[in-house]
N, C-alpha and C positions, 0 to 999 in steps of 0.2 A: 508414470506418476502423474496423478492429477492433483492440482492445487484447488482447494475448495474455498473460495472467498465468499464473505457474507457481511452484513451490516449496513448495506446501502438503504436509502430511502428518501422521502420528501421531508425537508425541514425548512424553517423560515431562517432568514438571515440572522446570524448571532447565535443560533443553536449549535448543538454539538451532536456528533455521530461517532461511533467507534466501529472500525472495520476490522474483520478478523480473516486470516487466511491460514488453513491447516495445510502444512507441507510435509508429507510423510517421507522425508529425506534424511539420511544419516547426517547428523550435525557436522561431523568432521569433514564432510565433503563440500560444505557450502561455503562459498566465498562472500556471497552478498545475498540479502533478502530485502526486497523492496516494494514499493508502491509506485505505480505510474498511473497517469490519468490521461484521457483523451476526450476532448470537447468536440462537439459537432463542427466539422470543417476545420479542425486544428490537428496538428501533430501530436502524437503521444509524447508525454514529458515525464520526466522523473519528478516525483513529489517528495519521497523521503526513502532512505535506505539505511540499513544497518549492516555494517561489514564484519568480516571475520576479526575477532578481537573486541568487538562491541562499539567501535565508533559509529557515529551517525552522520548522515548527510541529509540536508534539506534544501528545497528550492527556496529561493529568496522570498517568493510570494507567500510561503506557509510558515516560515521561521517565526517562532514565538507563539504560534497557534496550534500546530500539529505536533504530535509526538509519536515516534515509532518505537515499538518495543518488541521484544521476542521472549517466548517461554520455551526454552530448549526442551523441557520435559515433555511438553505438549506438542512440540514441533509446529508451533503457531507464531505468526507474526501479526501485530496489531498496529493500527494506525487510529490514534485518538485525534479527532478533528474538533477543534473548538473555535468559536466566533466564526462559523462558516459564512462565506460571502457568496453572492449569486455567480460570480465568475468561478467558483468552485464546482459548478454544475458539470458533471462529466461521468463517463464510465471509468471506474477505478479498477485497475488490474494489479494483482500481486505478481511478483516476479522473483524467481530464485535462481542465482547464478551458481554453478558447481564446477568442480575442477575437471571433470571428464565429460565426454559426450553424453547428451547433447549440449552440455554446457549451460543451458538454461531451460526453465520451465515457466509457463504462464498460466495464470488463473483465468477463469471465464469471465471476469468483469462483474463488477457490482455498480449499479447506477446510483449516483447521488445527485439530487436535485435540490438546489437551494433557491427558495422563493424570496423576493425582495418585499 
């Protein structure tokens, strides 16, 4: 299974981007779909996730600015990022956690660069 992430780019602080990740995985097997990011020299961190049942989780640093959503019919998870900040510059990775082996899949990463 390959996750196809897209939507990254170069924006100025305060602007918006929407990331998309196509996940061709049976919806009933998914426990969580999420977005992580990794900035140069830093550890990968969870940005936002949507879990089975529809509840959402956000990192404190993005609450109120980012919104995660899922289109089950398209098997796609989105991350709407508003009011972007320079510290949001990172490679963003989509992640899907499932009930059986291999238990999770990662996308290839899409680079978001926010200039000040």
